[in-house]
N, CA, C, O and the ligand as a Tripos MOL2 file, in Angstrom:
@<TRIPOS>MOLECULE
protein
  253   251    64     0     0
PROTEIN
NO_CHARGES

@<TRIPOS>ATOM
      1 N          36.7240    9.1130  -39.2990 N.3       1 MET1
      2 CA         37.1650    7.8130  -38.6470 C.3       1 MET1
      3 C          36.4440    6.7180  -39.4790 C.2       1 MET1
      4 O          35.3330    6.9130  -39.9730 O.2       1 MET1
      5 N          37.0870    5.6350  -39.6010 N.am      2 GLU2
      6 CA         36.6220    4.4960  -40.3770 C.3       2 GLU2
      7 C          35.7120    3.9170  -39.2830 C.2       2 GLU2
      8 O          36.0290    3.7850  -38.1010 O.2       2 GLU2
      9 N          34.3010    3.5250  -39.9540 N.am      3 ARG3
     10 CA         33.4050    3.0270  -39.1770 C.3       3 ARG3
     11 C          33.2250    1.5340  -39.5200 C.2       3 ARG3
     12 O          33.0490    1.1460  -40.6750 O.2       3 ARG3
     13 N          33.2810    0.6920  -38.4090 N.am      4 LYS4
     14 CA         33.3790   -0.7920  -38.7300 C.3       4 LYS4
     15 C          32.0260   -1.3620  -38.8590 C.2       4 LYS4
     16 O          31.1790   -0.9690  -38.0560 O.2       4 LYS4
     17 N          31.6980   -2.2360  -39.7570 N.am      5 ILE5
     18 CA         30.5780   -2.8790  -39.8730 C.3       5 ILE5
     19 C          30.7030   -4.3410  -39.3000 C.2       5 ILE5
     20 O          31.4510   -5.1930  -39.7800 O.2       5 ILE5
     21 N          29.9500   -4.5070  -38.3090 N.am      6 ILE6
     22 CA         29.7820   -5.6940  -37.5900 C.3       6 ILE6
     23 C          28.5200   -6.5610  -37.9510 C.2       6 ILE6
     24 O          27.4190   -6.0150  -38.0130 O.2       6 ILE6
     25 N          28.6590   -7.8140  -38.1710 N.am      7 GLN7
     26 CA         27.4800   -8.6010  -38.4180 C.3       7 GLN7
     27 C          27.4940   -9.7950  -37.5270 C.2       7 GLN7
     28 O          28.5170  -10.2660  -37.0300 O.2       7 GLN7
     29 N          26.3030  -10.2430  -37.3640 N.am      8 VAL8
     30 CA         26.0350  -11.4470  -36.4320 C.3       8 VAL8
     31 C          26.9060  -12.6840  -37.1770 C.2       8 VAL8
     32 O          26.9530  -12.8580  -38.3940 O.2       8 VAL8
     33 N          27.5510  -13.4620  -36.2020 N.am      9 ASN9
     34 CA         28.4180  -14.6290  -36.5930 C.3       9 ASN9
     35 C          29.7380  -14.2260  -37.0440 C.2       9 ASN9
     36 O          30.5390  -15.1160  -37.3330 O.2       9 ASN9
     37 N          30.1430  -12.7560  -37.1640 N.am     10 ASP10
     38 CA         31.3530  -12.4900  -37.4810 C.3      10 ASP10
     39 C          32.4940  -12.7900  -36.2400 C.2      10 ASP10
     40 O          32.1350  -12.6860  -35.0680 O.2      10 ASP10
     41 N          33.5950  -13.0900  -36.5170 N.am     11 ARG11
     42 CA         34.5420  -13.3280  -35.6180 C.3      11 ARG11
     43 C          35.5380  -11.9980  -35.4890 C.2      11 ARG11
     44 O          36.0940  -11.4660  -36.4500 O.2      11 ARG11
     45 N          35.6310  -11.6430  -34.3230 N.am     12 LEU12
     46 CA         36.3780  -10.2940  -34.1010 C.3      12 LEU12
     47 C          37.7730  -10.5860  -33.3590 C.2      12 LEU12
     48 O          37.8520  -11.3860  -32.4260 O.2      12 LEU12
     49 N          38.7240   -9.9560  -33.7940 N.am     13 ARG13
     50 CA         39.9480  -10.0060  -33.0690 C.3      13 ARG13
     51 C          40.0980   -8.5670  -32.3110 C.2      13 ARG13
     52 O          40.0790   -7.5000  -32.9240 O.2      13 ARG13
     53 N          40.2370   -8.6690  -31.0150 N.am     14 LEU14
     54 CA         40.3420   -7.6390  -30.2330 C.3      14 LEU14
     55 C          41.8310   -7.1010  -29.9200 C.2      14 LEU14
     56 O          42.7520   -7.9160  -29.9680 O.2      14 LEU14
     57 N          42.0540   -5.9540  -29.6470 N.am     15 LYS15
     58 CA         43.3960   -5.3990  -29.2540 C.3      15 LYS15
     59 C          43.9430   -6.0730  -27.8590 C.2      15 LYS15
     60 O          45.1370   -6.3350  -27.7110 O.2      15 LYS15
     61 N          43.0340   -6.3100  -26.9310 N.am     16 LYS16
     62 CA         43.4640   -6.9700  -25.6430 C.3      16 LYS16
     63 C          42.8480   -8.2050  -25.5360 C.2      16 LYS16
     64 O          41.7030   -8.4130  -25.9370 O.2      16 LYS16
     65 N          43.6750   -9.1710  -24.9260 N.am     17 PRO17
     66 CA         43.2300  -10.5530  -24.8860 C.3      17 PRO17
     67 C          42.2680  -10.6830  -23.7260 C.2      17 PRO17
     68 O          42.3120   -9.9010  -22.7770 O.2      17 PRO17
     69 N          41.3860  -11.6910  -23.8100 N.am     18 HIS18
     70 CA         40.6350  -11.9950  -22.5790 C.3      18 HIS18
     71 C          41.4410  -12.5670  -21.6560 C.2      18 HIS18
     72 O          42.5170  -13.0140  -22.0550 O.2      18 HIS18
     73 N          41.1130  -12.6670  -20.3150 N.am     19 PRO19
     74 CA         42.0030  -13.5380  -19.3360 C.3      19 PRO19
     75 C          42.2320  -14.7710  -19.6910 C.2      19 PRO19
     76 O          43.2140  -15.2940  -19.1650 O.2      19 PRO19
     77 N          41.5220  -15.4920  -20.5440 N.am     20 CYS20
     78 CA         41.8730  -16.9240  -20.9760 C.3      20 CYS20
     79 C          42.9670  -16.8970  -21.9600 C.2      20 CYS20
     80 O          43.5820  -17.9360  -22.1980 O.2      20 CYS20
     81 N          43.2660  -15.7670  -22.5640 N.am     21 GLY21
     82 CA         44.3620  -15.7010  -23.5090 C.3      21 GLY21
     83 C          43.9090  -15.5730  -25.0300 C.2      21 GLY21
     84 O          44.7060  -15.3420  -25.9390 O.2      21 GLY21
     85 N          42.6160  -15.7380  -25.1960 N.am     22 SER22
     86 CA         42.2200  -15.7030  -26.5390 C.3      22 SER22
     87 C          41.8560  -14.1060  -26.9160 C.2      22 SER22
     88 O          41.4400  -13.3360  -26.0500 O.2      22 SER22
     89 N          42.0200  -13.7850  -28.0250 N.am     23 ARG23
     90 CA         41.7430  -12.4010  -28.5820 C.3      23 ARG23
     91 C          40.4140  -12.4510  -29.3530 C.2      23 ARG23
     92 O          39.7440  -11.4310  -29.5150 O.2      23 ARG23
     93 N          40.0110  -13.7560  -29.8660 N.am     24 GLU24
     94 CA         38.8870  -13.8820  -30.7950 C.3      24 GLU24
     95 C          37.5390  -14.0700  -30.2410 C.2      24 GLU24
     96 O          37.3220  -14.8370  -29.3040 O.2      24 GLU24
     97 N          36.5850  -13.3300  -30.8540 N.am     25 TRP25
     98 CA         35.2660  -13.4580  -30.2610 C.3      25 TRP25
     99 C          34.2830  -13.6980  -31.4520 C.2      25 TRP25
    100 O          34.6250  -13.3530  -32.5830 O.2      25 TRP25
    101 N          33.1690  -14.2340  -31.2430 N.am     26 LYS26
    102 CA         32.0270  -14.4230  -32.2930 C.3      26 LYS26
    103 C          31.0290  -13.5710  -31.8260 C.2      26 LYS26
    104 O          30.7660  -13.5260  -30.6240 O.2      26 LYS26
    105 N          30.3660  -12.7960  -32.7630 N.am     27 VAL27
    106 CA         29.3010  -11.9650  -32.4720 C.3      27 VAL27
    107 C          28.0200  -12.8560  -32.3830 C.2      27 VAL27
    108 O          27.7100  -13.6310  -33.2880 O.2      27 VAL27
    109 N          27.3410  -12.7090  -31.3110 N.am     28 LEU28
    110 CA         26.0870  -13.5010  -31.1640 C.3      28 LEU28
    111 C          24.8660  -12.6490  -31.5010 C.2      28 LEU28
    112 O          23.9830  -13.1340  -32.2090 O.2      28 LEU28
    113 N          24.7650  -11.3470  -31.0070 N.am     29 ARG29
    114 CA         23.5790  -10.5250  -31.1630 C.3      29 ARG29
    115 C          23.9040   -9.1420  -31.1780 C.2      29 ARG29
    116 O          24.7010   -8.6880  -30.3560 O.2      29 ARG29
    117 N          23.3140   -8.3740  -32.1110 N.am     30 LEU30
    118 CA         23.7190   -6.8900  -32.2420 C.3      30 LEU30
    119 C          22.4670   -5.9410  -31.8140 C.2      30 LEU30
    120 O          21.2820   -6.2580  -31.9140 O.2      30 LEU30
    121 N          22.9040   -4.8880  -31.3890 N.am     31 GLY31
    122 CA         21.9090   -3.7330  -31.0270 C.3      31 GLY31
    123 C          22.7530   -2.6400  -30.5710 C.2      31 GLY31
    124 O          23.8910   -2.5520  -31.0330 O.2      31 GLY31
    125 N          22.3190   -1.7750  -29.6980 N.am     32 SER32
    126 CA         23.1030   -0.8990  -29.1370 C.3      32 SER32
    127 C          24.2030   -1.4690  -28.2450 C.2      32 SER32
    128 O          25.2200   -0.8200  -27.9980 O.2      32 SER32
    129 N          23.9920   -2.6350  -27.7880 N.am     33 ASP33
    130 CA         24.9520   -3.4500  -27.2350 C.3      33 ASP33
    131 C          25.1630   -4.6840  -28.0830 C.2      33 ASP33
    132 O          24.2440   -5.1620  -28.7480 O.2      33 ASP33
    133 N          26.4300   -5.2170  -28.0540 N.am     34 ILE34
    134 CA         26.7370   -6.2950  -28.8470 C.3      34 ILE34
    135 C          26.9940   -7.4220  -27.7430 C.2      34 ILE34
    136 O          27.6730   -7.2270  -26.7350 O.2      34 ILE34
    137 N          26.3940   -8.5690  -28.0480 N.am     35 LYS35
    138 CA         26.8270   -9.8010  -27.3200 C.3      35 LYS35
    139 C          27.6460  -10.6390  -28.1020 C.2      35 LYS35
    140 O          27.4050  -10.9250  -29.2740 O.2      35 LYS35
    141 N          28.7540  -11.0890  -27.3590 N.am     36 MET36
    142 CA         29.7950  -11.9510  -28.0350 C.3      36 MET36
    143 C          30.2000  -13.0110  -27.1400 C.2      36 MET36
    144 O          30.0410  -12.9400  -25.9220 O.2      36 MET36
    145 N          30.7940  -14.1300  -27.8200 N.am     37 GLU37
    146 CA         31.3300  -15.0780  -27.1400 C.3      37 GLU37
    147 C          32.8220  -15.3480  -27.4060 C.2      37 GLU37
    148 O          33.2870  -15.3960  -28.5440 O.2      37 GLU37
    149 N          33.4730  -15.5040  -26.3890 N.am     38 CYS38
    150 CA         34.7910  -15.7120  -26.4740 C.3      38 CYS38
    151 C          35.1930  -17.0920  -26.9760 C.2      38 CYS38
    152 O          34.7550  -18.1160  -26.4500 O.2      38 CYS38
    153 N          36.0860  -17.0990  -28.0650 N.am     39 LEU39
    154 CA         36.3220  -18.5440  -28.7800 C.3      39 LEU39
    155 C          37.2290  -19.1950  -27.8960 C.2      39 LEU39
    156 O          37.4370  -20.3840  -28.1380 O.2      39 LEU39
    157 N          37.8400  -18.6610  -26.8850 N.am     40 GLY40
    158 CA         38.7950  -19.4030  -26.0480 C.3      40 GLY40
    159 C          38.1110  -20.1830  -24.9590 C.2      40 GLY40
    160 O          38.3510  -21.3850  -24.8470 O.2      40 GLY40
    161 N          37.2530  -19.5570  -24.1300 N.am     41 CYS41
    162 CA         36.7470  -20.0990  -23.0640 C.3      41 CYS41
    163 C          35.2590  -20.1740  -23.1540 C.2      41 CYS41
    164 O          34.6750  -20.7440  -22.2320 O.2      41 CYS41
    165 N          34.5660  -19.6740  -24.1450 N.am     42 GLY42
    166 CA         33.1110  -19.7900  -24.3710 C.3      42 GLY42
    167 C          32.3770  -18.9180  -23.4530 C.2      42 GLY42
    168 O          31.1550  -19.0680  -23.4340 O.2      42 GLY42
    169 N          32.9050  -18.0210  -22.6760 N.am     43 ARG43
    170 CA         32.1380  -17.0100  -21.9070 C.3      43 ARG43
    171 C          31.4760  -16.0260  -22.9270 C.2      43 ARG43
    172 O          31.9820  -15.7650  -24.0180 O.2      43 ARG43
    173 N          30.2270  -15.4730  -22.4460 N.am     44 THR44
    174 CA         29.6230  -14.4920  -23.1970 C.3      44 THR44
    175 C          29.6060  -13.1970  -22.4060 C.2      44 THR44
    176 O          29.4770  -13.2020  -21.1820 O.2      44 THR44
    177 N          29.7410  -12.0740  -23.1290 N.am     45 VAL45
    178 CA         29.7160  -10.6650  -22.5820 C.3      45 VAL45
    179 C          28.7920   -9.7860  -23.4740 C.2      45 VAL45
    180 O          28.6810   -9.9720  -24.6860 O.2      45 VAL45
    181 N          28.2220   -8.9390  -22.8710 N.am     46 THR46
    182 CA         27.3300   -7.7770  -23.5960 C.3      46 THR46
    183 C          27.9990   -6.4970  -23.2420 C.2      46 THR46
    184 O          28.1020   -6.1060  -22.0800 O.2      46 THR46
    185 N          28.4480   -5.8580  -24.2770 N.am     47 ILE47
    186 CA         29.2980   -4.6300  -24.2260 C.3      47 ILE47
    187 C          28.7780   -3.4900  -25.1820 C.2      47 ILE47
    188 O          28.5540   -3.8220  -26.3460 O.2      47 ILE47
    189 N          28.5910   -2.3490  -24.8580 N.am     48 PRO48
    190 CA         28.1100   -1.3520  -25.6990 C.3      48 PRO48
    191 C          28.8060   -1.2560  -27.0370 C.2      48 PRO48
    192 O          30.0070   -1.5150  -27.1070 O.2      48 PRO48
    193 N          28.1680   -0.9250  -28.0180 N.am     49 ARG49
    194 CA         28.7630   -0.9960  -29.3820 C.3      49 ARG49
    195 C          29.8040   -0.0790  -29.5730 C.2      49 ARG49
    196 O          30.7610   -0.3780  -30.2880 O.2      49 ARG49
    197 N          29.7130    1.1230  -28.9500 N.am     50 SER50
    198 CA         30.8880    2.1910  -29.1620 C.3      50 SER50
    199 C          32.0030    1.7250  -28.4720 C.2      50 SER50
    200 O          33.0890    2.0620  -28.9440 O.2      50 SER50
    201 N          32.0030    1.0310  -27.4690 N.am     51 LYS51
    202 CA         33.2500    0.3940  -26.6430 C.3      51 LYS51
    203 C          33.9590   -0.5180  -27.5670 C.2      51 LYS51
    204 O          35.1240   -0.3470  -27.9270 O.2      51 LYS51
    205 N          33.1540   -1.5490  -27.9510 N.am     52 ILE52
    206 CA         33.7160   -2.5250  -28.9640 C.3      52 ILE52
    207 C          34.4910   -1.9890  -30.1950 C.2      52 ILE52
    208 O          35.5780   -2.4400  -30.5550 O.2      52 ILE52
    209 N          33.8070   -0.9620  -30.8150 N.am     53 GLU53
    210 CA         34.4550   -0.4500  -31.9550 C.3      53 GLU53
    211 C          35.8420    0.1400  -31.7550 C.2      53 GLU53
    212 O          36.6910    0.1650  -32.6450 O.2      53 GLU53
    213 N          36.0190    0.6310  -30.4780 N.am     54 LYS54
    214 CA         37.3290    1.1390  -30.2760 C.3      54 LYS54
    215 C          38.3850   -0.0320  -29.9420 C.2      54 LYS54
    216 O          39.6010    0.1340  -30.0330 O.2      54 LYS54
    217 N          37.8200   -1.1430  -29.5760 N.am     55 ARG55
    218 CA         38.5990   -2.2310  -29.1850 C.3      55 ARG55
    219 C          39.1420   -3.3610  -30.3390 C.2      55 ARG55
    220 O          40.0620   -4.1670  -30.1990 O.2      55 ARG55
    221 N          38.3260   -3.1660  -31.4490 N.am     56 ILE56
    222 CA         38.5880   -4.0850  -32.4530 C.3      56 ILE56
    223 C          39.7790   -3.8850  -33.1020 C.2      56 ILE56
    224 O          40.0440   -2.7380  -33.4640 O.2      56 ILE56
    225 N          40.7540   -5.0130  -33.3780 N.am     57 LYS57
    226 CA         41.7720   -4.8830  -34.1340 C.3      57 LYS57
    227 C          41.4810   -5.1920  -35.6490 C.2      57 LYS57
    228 O          41.9480   -4.5160  -36.5660 O.2      57 LYS57
    229 N          40.7110   -6.2180  -35.8080 N.am     58 GLU58
    230 CA         40.3160   -6.7160  -37.0040 C.3      58 GLU58
    231 C          39.1060   -7.6060  -36.9380 C.2      58 GLU58
    232 O          38.8300   -8.3330  -35.9830 O.2      58 GLU58
    233 N          38.3790   -7.4730  -38.0960 N.am     59 ILE59
    234 CA         37.1960   -8.3460  -38.3220 C.3      59 ILE59
    235 C          37.7540   -9.4450  -39.1470 C.2      59 ILE59
    236 O          38.3080   -9.1440  -40.2040 O.2      59 ILE59
    237 N          37.6680  -10.6980  -38.7760 N.am     60 LEU60
    238 CA         38.2730  -11.7980  -39.5320 C.3      60 LEU60
    239 C          37.1730  -12.2770  -40.5740 C.2      60 LEU60
    240 O          35.9520  -12.2220  -40.4320 O.2      60 LEU60
    241 N          37.9170  -12.7700  -41.6800 N.am     61 PRO61
    242 CA         36.9620  -13.3380  -42.8540 C.3      61 PRO61
    243 C          36.0490  -14.4370  -42.2950 C.2      61 PRO61
    244 O          36.3810  -15.1430  -41.3420 O.2      61 PRO61
    245 N          34.9430  -14.5360  -42.9080 N.am     62 LYS62
    246 CA         34.0130  -15.4350  -42.5550 C.3      62 LYS62
    247 C          34.6620  -16.7590  -43.1530 C.2      62 LYS62
    248 O          35.3540  -16.7220  -44.1700 O.2      62 LYS62
    249 N          34.3740  -18.0120  -42.4060 N.am     63 GLU63
    250 CA         34.7850  -19.2770  -42.7620 C.3      63 GLU63
    251 C          34.0780  -19.8760  -43.9920 C.2      63 GLU63
    252 O          34.3770  -21.0020  -44.3880 O.2      63 GLU63
    253 ZN         38.0320  -16.0720  -22.7840 Zn       64 ZN64
@<TRIPOS>BOND
     1     1     2 1
     2     2     3 1
     3     3     4 2
     4     3     5 am
     5     5     6 1
     6     6     7 1
     7     7     8 2
     8     7     9 am
     9     9    10 1
    10    10    11 1
    11    11    12 2
    12    11    13 am
    13    13    14 1
    14    14    15 1
    15    15    16 2
    16    15    17 am
    17    17    18 1
    18    18    19 1
    19    19    20 2
    20    19    21 am
    21    21    22 1
    22    22    23 1
    23    23    24 2
    24    23    25 am
    25    25    26 1
    26    26    27 1
    27    27    28 2
    28    27    29 am
    29    29    30 1
    30    30    31 1
    31    31    32 2
    32    31    33 am
    33    33    34 1
    34    34    35 1
    35    35    36 2
    36    35    37 am
    37    37    38 1
    38    38    39 1
    39    39    40 2
    40    39    41 am
    41    41    42 1
    42    42    43 1
    43    43    44 2
    44    43    45 am
    45    45    46 1
    46    46    47 1
    47    47    48 2
    48    47    49 am
    49    49    50 1
    50    50    51 1
    51    51    52 2
    52    51    53 am
    53    53    54 1
    54    54    55 1
    55    55    56 2
    56    55    57 am
    57    57    58 1
    58    58    59 1
    59    59    60 2
    60    59    61 am
    61    61    62 1
    62    62    63 1
    63    63    64 2
    64    63    65 am
    65    65    66 1
    66    66    67 1
    67    67    68 2
    68    67    69 am
    69    69    70 1
    70    70    71 1
    71    71    72 2
    72    71    73 am
    73    73    74 1
    74    74    75 1
    75    75    76 2
    76    75    77 am
    77    77    78 1
    78    78    79 1
    79    79    80 2
    80    79    81 am
    81    81    82 1
    82    82    83 1
    83    83    84 2
    84    83    85 am
    85    85    86 1
    86    86    87 1
    87    87    88 2
    88    87    89 am
    89    89    90 1
    90    90    91 1
    91    91    92 2
    92    91    93 am
    93    93    94 1
    94    94    95 1
    95    95    96 2
    96    95    97 am
    97    97    98 1
    98    98    99 1
    99    99   100 2
   100    99   101 am
   101   101   102 1
   102   102   103 1
   103   103   104 2
   104   103   105 am
   105   105   106 1
   106   106   107 1
   107   107   108 2
   108   107   109 am
   109   109   110 1
   110   110   111 1
   111   111   112 2
   112   111   113 am
   113   113   114 1
   114   114   115 1
   115   115   116 2
   116   115   117 am
   117   117   118 1
   118   118   119 1
   119   119   120 2
   120   119   121 am
   121   121   122 1
   122   122   123 1
   123   123   124 2
   124   123   125 am
   125   125   126 1
   126   126   127 1
   127   127   128 2
   128   127   129 am
   129   129   130 1
   130   130   131 1
   131   131   132 2
   132   131   133 am
   133   133   134 1
   134   134   135 1
   135   135   136 2
   136   135   137 am
   137   137   138 1
   138   138   139 1
   139   139   140 2
   140   139   141 am
   141   141   142 1
   142   142   143 1
   143   143   144 2
   144   143   145 am
   145   145   146 1
   146   146   147 1
   147   147   148 2
   148   147   149 am
   149   149   150 1
   150   150   151 1
   151   151   152 2
   152   151   153 am
   153   153   154 1
   154   154   155 1
   155   155   156 2
   156   155   157 am
   157   157   158 1
   158   158   159 1
   159   159   160 2
   160   159   161 am
   161   161   162 1
   162   162   163 1
   163   163   164 2
   164   163   165 am
   165   165   166 1
   166   166   167 1
   167   167   168 2
   168   167   169 am
   169   169   170 1
   170   170   171 1
   171   171   172 2
   172   171   173 am
   173   173   174 1
   174   174   175 1
   175   175   176 2
   176   175   177 am
   177   177   178 1
   178   178   179 1
   179   179   180 2
   180   179   181 am
   181   181   182 1
   182   182   183 1
   183   183   184 2
   184   183   185 am
   185   185   186 1
   186   186   187 1
   187   187   188 2
   188   187   189 am
   189   189   190 1
   190   190   191 1
   191   191   192 2
   192   191   193 am
   193   193   194 1
   194   194   195 1
   195   195   196 2
   196   195   197 am
   197   197   198 1
   198   198   199 1
   199   199   200 2
   200   199   201 am
   201   201   202 1
   202   202   203 1
   203   203   204 2
   204   203   205 am
   205   205   206 1
   206   206   207 1
   207   207   208 2
   208   207   209 am
   209   209   210 1
   210   210   211 1
   211   211   212 2
   212   211   213 am
   213   213   214 1
   214   214   215 1
   215   215   216 2
   216   215   217 am
   217   217   218 1
   218   218   219 1
   219   219   220 2
   220   219   221 am
   221   221   222 1
   222   222   223 1
   223   223   224 2
   224   223   225 am
   225   225   226 1
   226   226   227 1
   227   227   228 2
   228   227   229 am
   229   229   230 1
   230   230   231 1
   231   231   232 2
   232   231   233 am
   233   233   234 1
   234   234   235 1
   235   235   236 2
   236   235   237 am
   237   237   238 1
   238   238   239 1
   239   239   240 2
   240   239   241 am
   241   241   242 1
   242   242   243 1
   243   243   244 2
   244   243   245 am
   245   245   246 1
   246   246   247 1
   247   247   248 2
   248   247   249 am
   249   249   250 1
   250   250   251 1
   251   251   252 2
@<TRIPOS>SUBSTRUCTURE
     1 MET1         2 RESIDUE 1 A MET
     2 GLU2         6 RESIDUE 1 A GLU
     3 ARG3        10 RESIDUE 1 A ARG
     4 LYS4        14 RESIDUE 1 A LYS
     5 ILE5        18 RESIDUE 1 A ILE
     6 ILE6        22 RESIDUE 1 A ILE
     7 GLN7        26 RESIDUE 1 A GLN
     8 VAL8        30 RESIDUE 1 A VAL
     9 ASN9        34 RESIDUE 1 A ASN
    10 ASP10       38 RESIDUE 1 A ASP
    11 ARG11       42 RESIDUE 1 A ARG
    12 LEU12       46 RESIDUE 1 A LEU
    13 ARG13       50 RESIDUE 1 A ARG
    14 LEU14       54 RESIDUE 1 A LEU
    15 LYS15       58 RESIDUE 1 A LYS
    16 LYS16       62 RESIDUE 1 A LYS
    17 PRO17       66 RESIDUE 1 A PRO
    18 HIS18       70 RESIDUE 1 A HIS
    19 PRO19       74 RESIDUE 1 A PRO
    20 CYS20       78 RESIDUE 1 A CYS
    21 GLY21       82 RESIDUE 1 A GLY
    22 SER22       86 RESIDUE 1 A SER
    23 ARG23       90 RESIDUE 1 A ARG
    24 GLU24       94 RESIDUE 1 A GLU
    25 TRP25       98 RESIDUE 1 A TRP
    26 LYS26      102 RESIDUE 1 A LYS
    27 VAL27      106 RESIDUE 1 A VAL
    28 LEU28      110 RESIDUE 1 A LEU
    29 ARG29      114 RESIDUE 1 A ARG
    30 LEU30      118 RESIDUE 1 A LEU
    31 GLY31      122 RESIDUE 1 A GLY
    32 SER32      126 RESIDUE 1 A SER
    33 ASP33      130 RESIDUE 1 A ASP
    34 ILE34      134 RESIDUE 1 A ILE
    35 LYS35      138 RESIDUE 1 A LYS
    36 MET36      142 RESIDUE 1 A MET
    37 GLU37      146 RESIDUE 1 A GLU
    38 CYS38      150 RESIDUE 1 A CYS
    39 LEU39      154 RESIDUE 1 A LEU
    40 GLY40      158 RESIDUE 1 A GLY
    41 CYS41      162 RESIDUE 1 A CYS
    42 GLY42      166 RESIDUE 1 A GLY
    43 ARG43      170 RESIDUE 1 A ARG
    44 THR44      174 RESIDUE 1 A THR
    45 VAL45      178 RESIDUE 1 A VAL
    46 THR46      182 RESIDUE 1 A THR
    47 ILE47      186 RESIDUE 1 A ILE
    48 PRO48      190 RESIDUE 1 A PRO
    49 ARG49      194 RESIDUE 1 A ARG
    50 SER50      198 RESIDUE 1 A SER
    51 LYS51      202 RESIDUE 1 A LYS
    52 ILE52      206 RESIDUE 1 A ILE
    53 GLU53      210 RESIDUE 1 A GLU
    54 LYS54      214 RESIDUE 1 A LYS
    55 ARG55      218 RESIDUE 1 A ARG
    56 ILE56      222 RESIDUE 1 A ILE
    57 LYS57      226 RESIDUE 1 A LYS
    58 GLU58      230 RESIDUE 1 A GLU
    59 ILE59      234 RESIDUE 1 A ILE
    60 LEU60      238 RESIDUE 1 A LEU
    61 PRO61      242 RESIDUE 1 A PRO
    62 LYS62      246 RESIDUE 1 A LYS
    63 GLU63      250 RESIDUE 1 A GLU
    64 ZN64       253 GROUP 0 **** ****
């Protein structure tokens, strides 16, 4: 299985949209859990890395 490499400040597009309608998140902190901010509504969540890796559709290029 392809291993995704996630870095701080990466923008991620997930398979399922957040309730606000946005699919894009910015990575704030990495560890065994990943803290990310929704780019639609600004909410932050902390989710185990293994869960996020399954939910990522793509990692967007850096600006
Ligand atoms: Zn949101």
